[in-house]
NUBAMAR-508433 format. One line per field, with one value per residue (C-alpha): residue in one letter; x, y, z; residue number from 1. Coordinates in Angstrom, 1 decimal. Example, Ala and Ser with C-alpha at 12.3 -4.5 7.8 and 13.67 -1.06 7.14 Angstrom:
REM residues 2
code <- c(a; s)
X <- c(12.3; 13.7)
Y <- c(-4.5; -1.1)
Z <- c(7.8; 7.1)
pos <- c(1; 2)
This chain:
REM residues 602
code <- c(x; x; x; x; x; x; x; x; x; x; x; x; x; x; x; x; x; x; x; x; x; x; x; x; x; x; x; x; x; x; x; x; x; x; x; x; x; x; x; x; x; x; x; x; x; x; x; x; x; x; x; x; x; x; x; x; x; x; x; x; x; x; x; x; x; x; x; x; x; x; x; x; x; x; x; x; x; x; x; x; x; x; x; x; x; x; x; x; x; x; x; x; x; x; x; x; x; x; x; x; x; x; x; x; x; x; x; x; x; x; x; x; x; x; x; x; x; x; x; x; x; x; x; x; x; x; x; x; x; x; x; x; x; x; x; x; x; x; x; x; x; x; x; x; x; x; x; x; x; x; x; x; x; x; x; x; x; x; x; x; x; x; x; x; x; x; x; x; x; x; x; x; x; x; x; x; x; x; x; x; x; x; x; x; x; x; x; x; x; x; x; x; x; x; x; x; x; x; x; x; x; x; x; x; x; x; x; x; x; x; x; x; x; x; x; x; x; x; x; x; x; x; x; x; x; x; x; x; x; x; x; x; x; x; x; x; x; x; x; x; x; x; x; x; x; x; x; x; x; x; x; x; x; x; x; x; x; x; x; x; x; x; x; x; x; x; x; x; x; x; x; x; x; x; x; x; x; x; x; x; x; x; x; x; x; x; x; x; x; x; x; x; x; x; x; x; x; x; x; x; x; x; x; x; x; x; x; x; x; x; x; x; x; x; x; x; x; x; x; x; x; x; x; x; x; x; x; x; x; x; x; x; x; x; x; x; x; x; x; x; x; x; x; x; x; x; x; x; x; x; x; x; x; x; x; x; x; x; x; x; x; x; x; x; x; x; x; x; x; x; x; x; x; x; x; x; x; x; x; x; x; x; x; x; x; x; x; x; x; x; x; x; x; x; x; x; x; x; x; x; x; x; x; x; x; x; x; x; x; x; x; x; x; x; x; x; x; x; x; x; x; x; x; x; x; x; x; x; x; x; x; x; x; x; x; x; x; x; x; x; x; x; x; x; x; x; x; x; x; x; x; x; x; x; x; x; x; x; x; x; x; x; x; x; x; x; x; x; x; x; x; x; x; x; x; x; x; x; x; x; x; x; x; x; x; x; x; x; x; x; x; x; x; x; x; x; x; x; x; x; x; x; x; x; x; x; x; x; x; x; x; x; x; x; x; x; x; x; x; x; x; x; x; x; x; x; x; x; x; x; x; x; x; x; x; x; x; x; x; x; x; x; x; x; x; x; x; x; x; x; x; x; x; x; x; x; x; x; x; x; x; x; x; x; x; x; x; x; x; x; x; x; x; x; x; x; x; x; x; x; x; x; x; x; x; x; x; x; x; x; x; x; x; x; x; x; x; x; x; x; x; x)
X <- c(18.7; 16.5; 13.3; 15.1; 16.7; 15.1; 14.6; 18.1; 19.3; 17.0; 18.2; 21.7; 21.0; 19.3; 22.3; 24.6; 22.2; 22.2; 25.9; 26.4; 24.0; 25.7; 29.2; 28.2; 26.6; 29.6; 31.8; 29.8; 29.8; 26.1; 26.5; 27.2; 29.6; 32.1; 34.9; 35.7; 39.3; 39.1; 41.0; 40.7; 36.8; 36.6; 38.7; 36.4; 33.3; 34.9; 35.9; 32.4; 31.0; 33.0; 32.4; 28.7; 29.0; 30.9; 28.3; 25.5; 27.3; 27.8; 24.2; 23.0; 25.0; 23.7; 20.0; 20.4; 21.4; 19.0; 15.7; 14.0; 11.7; 11.7; 8.3; 7.2; 3.8; 2.4; 0.8; -2.4; -0.6; -1.0; 1.9; 3.8; 6.9; 7.5; 3.9; 4.5; 7.2; 5.3; 2.5; 0.0; -3.7; -4.2; -2.4; -2.9; -1.0; -3.7; -7.3; -7.5; -4.9; -6.7; -9.9; -8.1; -6.7; -10.1; -9.0; -11.1; -8.7; -10.9; -10.7; -7.0; -4.8; -1.7; -3.8; -5.1; -1.6; -0.4; -3.2; -2.5; 1.2; 0.3; -2.2; 0.5; 3.1; 5.4; 7.9; 7.1; 8.9; 8.1; 4.5; 3.5; 0.6; -0.4; -1.3; -3.1; -2.2; -3.7; -0.4; 1.7; -0.8; 0.0; 2.7; 3.9; 5.3; 7.2; 7.0; 9.0; 8.4; 9.6; 7.6; 9.0; 8.7; 9.6; 9.9; 7.9; 5.1; 4.3; 4.9; 4.4; 6.2; 9.2; 10.1; 11.1; 9.2; 10.6; 9.1; 9.2; 7.0; 9.9; 10.5; 6.8; 6.5; 9.3; 7.9; 4.5; 6.3; 8.1; 5.0; 3.1; 5.8; 5.8; 2.0; 1.6; 2.7; 5.2; 3.9; 0.1; -0.2; -2.5; -2.2; 0.5; 0.3; 1.3; -1.3; -4.0; -3.3; -3.4; -6.7; -8.3; -7.4; -8.9; -12.0; -12.4; -11.8; -14.5; -17.2; -20.5; -22.0; -23.9; -21.3; -19.4; -16.3; -15.6; -11.9; -11.2; -7.8; -6.9; -4.0; -3.7; -4.0; -1.5; 0.6; 3.9; 3.3; 3.1; 6.3; 8.1; 7.1; 6.6; 8.9; 8.5; 7.9; 4.7; 4.0; 4.2; 1.9; -0.6; -0.4; -1.4; -4.3; -5.6; -5.2; -7.4; -10.0; -10.0; -10.7; -13.6; -15.1; -14.7; -16.8; -15.5; -15.2; -13.5; -9.8; -8.0; -4.4; -1.6; 0.0; 3.0; 3.7; 0.3; -1.5; -4.3; -6.9; -10.1; -11.5; -15.1; -16.6; -20.1; -21.2; -24.9; -25.8; -24.2; -24.2; -22.6; -19.0; -20.0; -21.4; -18.0; -16.0; -18.1; -17.7; -13.9; -13.7; -15.5; -13.6; -10.1; -11.0; -11.5; -8.7; -5.8; -4.1; -0.4; 2.2; 0.4; 0.0; -3.5; -3.3; -5.8; -5.5; -7.8; -7.8; -8.8; -10.4; -10.8; -13.5; -13.8; -16.8; -16.2; -18.1; -16.6; -16.9; -14.7; -12.6; -8.9; -6.9; -4.3; -7.1; -9.3; -6.7; -5.4; -8.9; -9.1; -5.9; -7.2; -10.3; -8.0; -6.1; -9.4; -10.5; -7.1; -7.3; -10.8; -9.7; -8.8; -10.8; -13.6; -14.1; -14.7; -16.0; -14.1; -15.6; -13.9; -13.6; -11.1; -8.5; -8.7; -7.9; -5.1; -3.5; -3.8; -2.2; 0.9; 1.2; 1.1; 3.8; 6.0; 5.7; 6.2; 9.5; 10.8; 9.1; 12.0; 14.7; 12.6; 12.1; 8.4; 7.9; 7.5; 6.8; 4.0; 3.8; 0.8; 1.5; 0.9; -0.2; 0.2; -3.5; -2.6; 0.0; -1.5; 2.0; 3.1; 5.5; 5.9; 5.2; 4.1; 5.7; 3.3; 4.4; 2.9; 3.4; 3.1; 2.4; 3.4; 0.1; -2.2; -1.6; -1.6; -1.9; -3.4; -1.1; -4.0; -3.4; 0.3; 1.7; 0.1; 1.5; 5.1; 4.8; 3.6; 6.6; 9.1; 9.6; 8.8; 12.2; 14.1; 11.1; 11.2; 15.0; 14.4; 11.6; 13.7; 16.6; 14.4; 12.4; 15.5; 16.9; 13.7; 13.6; 17.2; 16.2; 13.3; 13.5; 15.2; 12.2; 10.1; 10.2; 9.4; 7.4; 8.0; 5.6; 7.3; 6.0; 6.2; 8.2; 11.1; 11.2; 11.4; 14.0; 16.6; 18.5; 16.1; 18.5; 21.3; 18.9; 17.8; 21.5; 22.6; 19.5; 20.2; 23.9; 23.6; 21.2; 23.1; 19.8; 19.8; 17.8; 15.5; 13.8; 12.9; 9.7; 9.1; 5.5; 4.6; 1.3; 0.4; 0.9; 4.7; 4.6; 3.1; 6.2; 8.9; 8.4; 11.9; 13.6; 11.2; 11.8; 15.5; 15.3; 13.1; 15.5; 18.5; 16.6; 15.8; 19.5; 20.0; 17.4; 14.6; 11.0; 8.6; 4.9; 2.2; -0.2; -3.9; -4.1; -7.2; -7.8; -5.4; -5.1; -3.6; -2.8; -2.6; 0.0; 1.9; 2.1; 3.5; 6.2; 7.4; 9.6; 7.0; 7.0; 3.6; 0.2; -1.7; -5.5; -7.2; -9.4; -12.4; -12.7; -12.1; -14.8; -17.5; -16.6; -19.4; -22.2; -21.2; -20.4; -18.5; -16.0; -15.1; -14.8; -12.5; -10.3; -10.0; -9.1; -6.5; -5.2; -5.0; -3.3; -0.8; -0.1; 0.5; 3.0; 4.7; 3.6; 2.5; -1.2; -2.0; -5.4; -5.8; -8.3; -9.5; -11.7; -13.9; -13.3; -15.7; -13.5; -10.4; -12.2; -13.4; -9.9; -8.5; -11.1; -10.1; -6.4; -5.2; -1.8; -1.6; -3.7; -3.6; -6.1; -7.6; -8.9; -5.3; -3.9; -3.9; -0.7; 1.3; 5.0; 7.9; 8.2; 4.8; 5.6; 7.2; 4.1; 3.4; 7.0; 7.2; 3.9; 4.0; 0.4; -2.3; -5.9; -8.2)
Y <- c(121.4; 123.8; 125.6; 128.4; 126.1; 126.8; 124.6; 125.1; 123.6; 120.8; 120.2; 120.2; 117.8; 115.4; 115.6; 115.0; 112.0; 110.5; 110.9; 109.3; 106.4; 106.0; 105.9; 103.3; 101.1; 101.4; 100.5; 97.3; 96.3; 97.1; 100.0; 99.4; 101.1; 102.0; 99.9; 100.1; 99.8; 103.1; 105.4; 108.5; 108.2; 107.5; 110.6; 112.7; 111.4; 112.1; 115.6; 116.4; 115.0; 117.3; 120.4; 119.8; 119.5; 122.8; 124.6; 123.3; 124.5; 128.0; 128.0; 127.0; 129.6; 132.2; 131.4; 131.2; 134.9; 136.0; 137.7; 136.1; 133.1; 130.7; 129.2; 127.0; 126.1; 123.2; 123.8; 124.7; 127.5; 125.6; 126.3; 123.2; 124.6; 127.4; 127.7; 127.7; 130.1; 132.5; 132.5; 133.5; 133.1; 131.1; 128.4; 129.8; 132.8; 133.9; 134.5; 132.5; 134.7; 137.8; 136.6; 135.4; 138.9; 140.3; 142.2; 142.7; 141.7; 143.2; 146.7; 146.9; 147.5; 146.0; 142.8; 142.6; 143.0; 140.3; 138.0; 138.6; 137.8; 134.5; 133.6; 134.3; 132.4; 135.2; 136.1; 139.0; 141.2; 143.4; 142.5; 143.9; 142.6; 143.6; 141.0; 141.8; 139.6; 139.7; 139.8; 141.9; 144.3; 145.2; 143.1; 143.9; 141.2; 141.6; 138.6; 137.7; 134.7; 132.8; 130.1; 126.7; 124.2; 120.5; 119.6; 122.6; 121.9; 124.5; 123.0; 126.0; 128.9; 129.3; 132.5; 134.4; 136.5; 139.0; 141.1; 144.8; 146.1; 148.4; 149.9; 150.5; 152.2; 154.5; 155.4; 156.1; 158.3; 160.3; 160.6; 161.8; 164.4; 165.6; 166.3; 167.3; 169.9; 168.2; 170.1; 170.0; 166.9; 169.1; 169.2; 171.5; 174.1; 171.8; 169.2; 171.7; 173.1; 169.5; 168.8; 172.1; 171.3; 167.9; 169.2; 171.7; 169.1; 166.9; 169.5; 169.0; 171.7; 173.1; 172.4; 174.9; 175.0; 177.3; 178.3; 180.0; 181.6; 182.9; 183.9; 184.6; 188.1; 188.6; 185.4; 187.1; 188.7; 185.3; 184.1; 187.4; 187.3; 183.7; 182.1; 179.8; 176.7; 178.3; 179.4; 175.9; 174.7; 177.5; 176.4; 172.8; 174.1; 176.2; 173.2; 171.1; 173.8; 174.2; 170.4; 170.7; 173.5; 171.6; 168.8; 165.3; 166.0; 169.5; 169.7; 171.8; 172.9; 174.8; 176.8; 178.0; 180.2; 181.2; 180.9; 178.2; 177.3; 175.2; 173.6; 173.0; 171.1; 171.8; 174.0; 173.5; 177.1; 180.4; 181.3; 178.0; 179.4; 182.4; 180.3; 178.3; 181.6; 182.8; 179.4; 179.6; 183.2; 182.3; 179.3; 180.7; 183.7; 181.6; 181.9; 179.4; 178.2; 177.4; 176.5; 178.5; 181.4; 182.7; 183.7; 185.4; 185.7; 186.2; 185.5; 187.2; 185.2; 185.7; 183.5; 182.8; 180.8; 179.3; 177.3; 175.2; 178.1; 180.4; 178.0; 177.9; 176.7; 179.5; 182.1; 180.6; 180.8; 184.1; 185.5; 184.0; 185.8; 189.1; 188.8; 187.9; 191.1; 193.1; 191.7; 192.6; 196.1; 196.4; 196.0; 192.2; 189.7; 189.5; 187.7; 189.2; 187.4; 188.1; 190.2; 191.7; 195.2; 193.8; 193.1; 196.9; 198.0; 195.5; 196.8; 200.2; 199.2; 197.6; 200.8; 202.8; 200.5; 201.0; 204.9; 204.6; 203.0; 205.8; 208.6; 209.1; 209.2; 211.7; 213.9; 213.7; 213.5; 216.7; 217.3; 219.4; 220.4; 220.8; 222.9; 221.5; 224.3; 224.5; 225.1; 227.3; 229.6; 229.5; 229.1; 226.7; 224.2; 221.6; 220.7; 217.1; 216.2; 214.7; 213.0; 214.1; 212.7; 214.8; 212.3; 213.9; 212.7; 211.9; 214.9; 214.7; 211.0; 210.4; 209.0; 206.5; 205.1; 205.0; 204.5; 201.0; 200.1; 201.3; 199.2; 196.2; 196.5; 197.5; 200.8; 202.6; 202.1; 204.2; 206.6; 206.9; 207.6; 210.4; 211.7; 211.8; 213.5; 216.2; 216.8; 217.3; 219.5; 221.8; 221.8; 223.0; 226.4; 226.9; 228.5; 226.2; 225.6; 224.3; 220.5; 218.3; 215.2; 212.2; 209.1; 205.7; 202.6; 199.1; 198.1; 200.6; 198.9; 195.4; 196.4; 196.9; 200.1; 202.7; 203.8; 204.4; 206.2; 208.8; 209.3; 210.1; 212.5; 214.4; 214.7; 215.8; 218.6; 219.5; 219.2; 218.3; 214.9; 216.8; 218.6; 215.4; 213.5; 209.9; 209.1; 205.3; 203.3; 200.6; 198.1; 198.6; 197.7; 194.4; 193.2; 191.6; 193.8; 193.2; 194.2; 197.3; 198.6; 198.4; 200.3; 203.1; 203.3; 203.8; 206.5; 208.3; 208.3; 210.5; 212.9; 211.9; 212.0; 209.1; 209.8; 207.1; 208.1; 207.2; 206.4; 204.6; 202.7; 199.7; 197.0; 197.0; 200.7; 201.1; 198.2; 200.0; 203.2; 201.4; 199.3; 201.3; 204.5; 207.0; 210.9; 211.9; 210.5; 211.8; 211.3; 209.8; 212.4; 210.0; 211.2; 214.8; 214.7; 213.7; 216.1; 218.6; 215.8; 213.2; 213.7; 210.3; 211.5; 214.4; 212.0; 209.8; 212.8; 213.9; 210.4; 210.3; 213.7; 212.9; 209.6; 211.3; 213.9; 211.3; 209.6; 212.8; 212.6; 215.3; 214.8; 216.0; 216.0; 215.4; 216.6; 219.7; 221.5; 224.0; 226.5; 224.6; 221.5; 223.6; 225.0; 221.7; 220.2; 223.1; 222.5; 218.7; 219.5; 218.4; 220.0; 220.4; 220.2; 220.0; 220.2; 222.3; 224.7; 225.8; 225.4; 223.1; 221.2; 223.2; 223.1; 224.2; 227.4; 228.5; 228.1; 231.5; 233.3; 230.6; 230.5; 234.4; 234.6; 234.1; 233.0; 231.4; 232.9; 230.6)
Z <- c(-105.9; -104.0; -104.8; -106.8; -109.6; -112.9; -115.8; -117.2; -114.0; -114.4; -118.0; -116.8; -114.1; -116.5; -118.9; -115.9; -114.7; -118.2; -118.6; -115.2; -116.1; -119.5; -117.9; -115.3; -118.0; -120.2; -117.1; -116.3; -119.9; -120.4; -122.9; -126.5; -129.1; -126.4; -125.2; -121.5; -122.5; -124.5; -122.1; -124.3; -124.4; -120.6; -120.0; -122.4; -120.5; -117.1; -118.3; -119.5; -116.3; -114.1; -116.4; -116.1; -112.3; -112.2; -114.4; -112.2; -109.1; -110.6; -111.7; -108.3; -106.6; -109.0; -108.4; -104.8; -104.7; -107.4; -106.7; -109.7; -109.7; -112.6; -113.9; -116.7; -118.2; -120.4; -123.7; -121.9; -120.2; -116.8; -114.5; -114.0; -112.3; -109.9; -108.8; -105.1; -105.5; -107.6; -104.9; -107.6; -106.8; -109.9; -111.8; -115.3; -116.6; -119.0; -118.6; -115.2; -113.7; -114.7; -113.2; -109.9; -109.7; -110.2; -113.4; -116.4; -119.1; -121.8; -119.9; -120.0; -122.9; -121.3; -120.4; -123.9; -125.4; -123.0; -124.1; -127.7; -127.2; -125.5; -128.2; -131.0; -128.9; -128.8; -126.1; -123.7; -121.3; -118.4; -117.7; -114.4; -112.2; -108.7; -106.3; -103.1; -100.2; -96.8; -95.0; -97.3; -99.0; -102.5; -104.1; -107.6; -109.9; -113.1; -115.4; -118.6; -120.7; -123.8; -125.7; -125.9; -128.9; -129.3; -133.1; -134.1; -131.6; -129.0; -125.5; -123.3; -121.8; -119.6; -117.8; -114.7; -112.2; -109.7; -107.0; -108.0; -105.2; -103.8; -107.2; -107.8; -104.4; -105.3; -108.5; -106.9; -104.3; -107.1; -109.1; -106.0; -105.3; -108.9; -108.6; -104.9; -102.4; -100.0; -96.9; -97.3; -99.7; -101.9; -105.6; -106.8; -109.4; -112.2; -111.1; -110.8; -114.2; -115.6; -113.9; -114.9; -118.5; -118.3; -116.8; -119.5; -122.3; -120.7; -120.1; -121.8; -123.9; -120.9; -118.3; -116.2; -114.2; -111.2; -110.2; -107.0; -106.4; -103.0; -100.8; -97.2; -95.8; -93.0; -93.4; -93.9; -90.4; -88.9; -90.6; -89.6; -86.0; -85.2; -87.4; -90.6; -88.4; -87.1; -90.5; -91.9; -89.1; -90.1; -93.7; -92.8; -90.7; -93.7; -96.0; -93.6; -93.5; -97.4; -97.5; -95.1; -97.2; -100.5; -101.9; -102.4; -106.2; -105.8; -106.4; -103.6; -104.5; -103.0; -105.9; -103.8; -100.6; -99.2; -102.5; -102.8; -105.5; -105.7; -108.8; -108.9; -111.9; -113.0; -110.0; -109.0; -110.1; -110.7; -107.0; -106.1; -106.3; -104.2; -101.5; -101.5; -101.4; -98.3; -96.5; -97.2; -95.8; -92.7; -92.1; -92.8; -90.6; -87.5; -84.9; -84.9; -81.9; -83.0; -80.5; -77.7; -80.0; -81.1; -84.7; -86.8; -90.5; -93.4; -97.1; -100.4; -103.3; -106.9; -108.8; -112.5; -113.9; -117.4; -120.0; -122.9; -125.4; -123.5; -121.3; -122.0; -119.0; -118.9; -119.4; -116.7; -114.0; -115.1; -114.9; -111.4; -110.5; -111.9; -109.8; -106.8; -107.3; -107.4; -104.2; -102.5; -104.1; -102.6; -99.1; -98.8; -96.8; -99.5; -102.9; -106.3; -109.6; -112.7; -115.4; -118.5; -117.2; -114.5; -117.3; -118.3; -114.7; -114.5; -117.6; -116.1; -113.0; -114.8; -116.8; -113.7; -112.0; -115.0; -114.8; -111.0; -111.6; -113.6; -111.6; -109.1; -111.8; -113.9; -110.8; -111.1; -107.1; -105.0; -101.3; -100.0; -96.4; -94.0; -91.0; -87.5; -85.0; -81.2; -80.0; -77.1; -78.6; -82.2; -83.5; -86.4; -84.7; -87.4; -91.0; -92.1; -95.4; -97.9; -101.1; -104.5; -107.9; -111.1; -113.8; -117.3; -118.9; -116.0; -113.9; -110.0; -108.9; -105.5; -102.8; -102.0; -105.5; -105.9; -102.2; -101.9; -105.3; -104.3; -101.1; -103.1; -105.5; -102.8; -104.6; -101.4; -100.1; -102.6; -102.7; -98.9; -98.9; -101.4; -99.1; -96.0; -97.8; -99.4; -96.2; -94.0; -96.7; -96.9; -93.1; -92.8; -94.3; -91.7; -88.2; -85.7; -83.7; -86.5; -87.0; -90.1; -90.0; -92.3; -92.7; -92.7; -94.3; -92.8; -95.9; -94.8; -91.3; -92.8; -95.3; -92.4; -93.7; -92.1; -89.4; -92.0; -94.2; -91.5; -90.3; -93.9; -94.6; -91.3; -92.0; -95.6; -94.6; -91.4; -89.5; -85.8; -85.1; -82.6; -85.8; -87.3; -86.6; -88.0; -88.1; -87.9; -87.9; -85.4; -88.2; -87.9; -84.3; -85.0; -86.9; -84.5; -81.5; -80.2; -83.4; -83.9; -80.4; -80.9; -84.3; -82.6; -79.5; -81.9; -83.8; -80.6; -79.9; -82.9; -81.2; -83.7; -82.2; -82.9; -83.6; -83.7; -86.5; -86.9; -83.1; -82.1; -85.4; -84.7; -82.2; -78.6; -78.8; -75.0; -74.8; -77.5; -75.6; -72.6; -74.3; -77.2; -77.1; -78.5; -78.2; -79.9; -80.3; -83.6; -83.0; -86.2; -88.0; -87.7; -84.1; -84.9; -87.6; -85.0; -82.4; -83.0; -83.4; -80.9; -77.3; -77.0; -79.6; -77.3; -74.4; -76.5; -77.4; -73.8; -72.6; -75.3; -74.2; -70.7; -71.3; -73.4; -70.9; -68.2; -70.4; -71.2; -74.9; -77.3; -78.5; -82.1; -83.6; -87.4; -89.8; -88.2; -90.8; -88.5; -85.8; -83.5; -83.8; -83.0; -79.9; -78.6; -79.1; -76.8; -74.3; -74.2; -73.7; -77.0; -77.6; -81.4; -84.4; -88.2; -91.0; -93.8; -91.3; -90.4; -93.8; -96.8; -97.8; -100.3; -101.8; -99.9; -101.9; -100.7; -96.9; -96.7; -95.3; -92.7; -91.6; -91.3; -89.3; -85.7; -85.3; -87.3; -86.8; -85.3)
pos <- c(1; 2; 3; 4; 5; 6; 7; 8; 9; 10; 11; 12; 13; 14; 15; 16; 17; 18; 19; 20; 21; 22; 23; 24; 25; 26; 27; 28; 29; 30; 31; 32; 33; 34; 35; 36; 37; 38; 39; 40; 41; 42; 43; 44; 45; 46; 47; 48; 49; 50; 51; 52; 53; 54; 55; 56; 57; 58; 59; 60; 61; 62; 63; 64; 65; 66; 67; 68; 69; 70; 71; 72; 73; 74; 75; 76; 77; 78; 79; 80; 81; 82; 83; 84; 85; 86; 87; 88; 89; 90; 91; 92; 93; 94; 95; 96; 97; 98; 99; 100; 101; 102; 103; 104; 105; 106; 107; 108; 109; 110; 111; 112; 113; 114; 115; 116; 117; 118; 119; 120; 121; 122; 123; 124; 125; 126; 127; 128; 129; 130; 131; 132; 133; 134; 135; 136; 137; 138; 139; 140; 141; 142; 143; 144; 145; 146; 147; 148; 149; 150; 151; 152; 153; 154; 155; 156; 157; 158; 159; 160; 161; 162; 163; 164; 165; 166; 167; 168; 169; 170; 171; 172; 173; 174; 175; 176; 177; 178; 179; 180; 181; 182; 183; 184; 185; 186; 187; 188; 189; 190; 191; 192; 193; 194; 195; 196; 197; 198; 199; 200; 201; 202; 203; 204; 205; 206; 207; 208; 209; 210; 211; 212; 213; 214; 215; 216; 217; 218; 219; 220; 221; 222; 223; 224; 225; 226; 227; 228; 229; 230; 231; 232; 233; 234; 235; 236; 237; 238; 239; 240; 241; 242; 243; 244; 245; 246; 247; 248; 249; 250; 251; 252; 253; 254; 255; 256; 257; 258; 259; 260; 261; 262; 263; 264; 265; 266; 267; 268; 269; 270; 271; 272; 273; 274; 275; 276; 277; 278; 279; 280; 281; 282; 283; 284; 285; 286; 287; 288; 289; 290; 291; 292; 293; 294; 295; 296; 297; 298; 299; 300; 301; 302; 303; 304; 305; 306; 307; 308; 309; 310; 311; 312; 313; 314; 315; 316; 317; 318; 319; 320; 321; 322; 323; 324; 325; 326; 327; 328; 329; 330; 331; 332; 333; 334; 335; 336; 337; 338; 339; 340; 341; 342; 343; 344; 345; 346; 347; 348; 349; 350; 351; 352; 353; 354; 355; 356; 357; 358; 359; 360; 361; 362; 363; 364; 365; 366; 367; 368; 369; 370; 371; 372; 373; 374; 375; 376; 377; 378; 379; 380; 381; 382; 383; 384; 385; 386; 387; 388; 389; 390; 391; 392; 393; 394; 395; 396; 397; 398; 399; 400; 401; 402; 403; 404; 405; 406; 407; 408; 409; 410; 411; 412; 413; 414; 415; 416; 417; 418; 419; 420; 421; 422; 423; 424; 425; 426; 427; 428; 429; 430; 431; 432; 433; 434; 435; 436; 437; 438; 439; 440; 441; 442; 443; 444; 445; 446; 447; 448; 449; 450; 451; 452; 453; 454; 455; 456; 457; 458; 459; 460; 461; 462; 463; 464; 465; 466; 467; 468; 469; 470; 471; 472; 473; 474; 475; 476; 477; 478; 479; 480; 481; 482; 483; 484; 485; 486; 487; 488; 489; 490; 491; 492; 493; 494; 495; 496; 497; 498; 499; 500; 501; 502; 503; 504; 505; 506; 507; 508; 509; 510; 511; 512; 513; 514; 515; 516; 517; 518; 519; 520; 521; 522; 523; 524; 525; 526; 527; 528; 529; 530; 531; 532; 533; 534; 535; 536; 537; 538; 539; 540; 541; 542; 543; 544; 545; 546; 547; 548; 549; 550; 551; 552; 553; 554; 555; 556; 557; 558; 559; 560; 561; 562; 563; 564; 565; 566; 567; 568; 569; 570; 571; 572; 573; 574; 575; 576; 577; 578; 579; 580; 581; 582; 583; 584; 585; 586; 587; 588; 589; 590; 591; 592; 593; 594; 595; 596; 597; 598; 599; 600; 601; 602)
């Protein structure tokens, strides 16, 4: 009947054989109590015989297509049927099976419940065991069983067993994806929170945990310039470097995007987390070679060290985030350890952000203008527009404070549009040979509507494009060179001039001068400051001036504060200058005297 027929099939077969034997004996006159000449009884027996055969055929067909294996034991729980089909490493479904599987039944609640069920002669369902086979690896079996009794006496168990390995693998895969980042295979945010909470709950009285939160500095540039595919490869490389920095017992997680975290339980000493942070900073900062691109990024790290008395999962991770923000505010590429004063600064920042969102609507911004003078003629040829914020309670807030915040929040785009409109409007009342310079943020370039904003500002003020100078930093030129070049070329079609600000402080500056449409170079004030004391500063200024003249560019020196500096700049063939020596920035209403004067005393 085949290896897959179960005990029911056996019972049916026995009934069929008995009926056949009885019928044969009756037919030969060997039976008793039935007359061979009784046709109704013969017909009934023949009918039962045919019915049993049909049932057996249906059962046989079902079992041949079923994935379940049927087994049976005796009263000692020794497997008497189905042993070879089960392919179990033992012939006992109780203690001996656990021993053969190298499972300690006393250490598993499921095994204890299972053994208790067997001892009480009760049925069981869905008991799962894992069998490790040399040729197949892990094989998971699901066993169901019912006790059997004869005249009230326990005679063993009968049941089924099926291979559920594929289901268990799918469940394991789903569980893995629920707890891990699909790209890097690191723990995800949810799992990191769970493991942090577990670590806190199991800390001894003198134990500590350290949580390091970090995000990558410059990762968005990689995505924007090289594509998300290269960005994913970079994230994989970063994950590998983090694993290499961590201990075997550390938990490394990707919280999302370019954010990562490390959990270290019971660090060796208070400086242990700092040493780990320094190791991560050095490792992440090493160059990457990705698809023939040499990429350099950095990271900023926030650290919190907690003990059981002050350790709550959400607070621990929040504090690490606060310290991370502080490290970014302090210039990036470093780490900071959380202390309570950081919370105060964070609350102040959030309040300032709220005020910044309403400042434009409430008319709290104003433009100040600093003159730019032609060194040879001593005439004012342009004004640089500088944004100022009059806070109703805090007074004048430094641009160094609110401009980075505006860039982080994206508010720099509407604020920048207002600056363009206001600067062009103010310049329209000046002499036609005086230009206005406006600084642009990299965020405005990435937003994609810069050309439209400039066109509208010029049109609204009826200002010719040649009277507008847009000042950009070298960081703008790092983002998608082809797109940036196209935007700059379209702006120049409007007559707008492009100046590169803070020249000499970025990267690959000479290449930018050659490949981008630029009209003016503004020498960073750090070189001007050293003109009187360091000869090499004057040499650098002269070299930049000669380079600018060769490329038909105007050269402007920033930060001029003394007559000596102005004299040296003239000697080094610098074209224009601006700084406190010439005039301090002032509101548009105060420019009358400067605009009426034909020269500025040197």
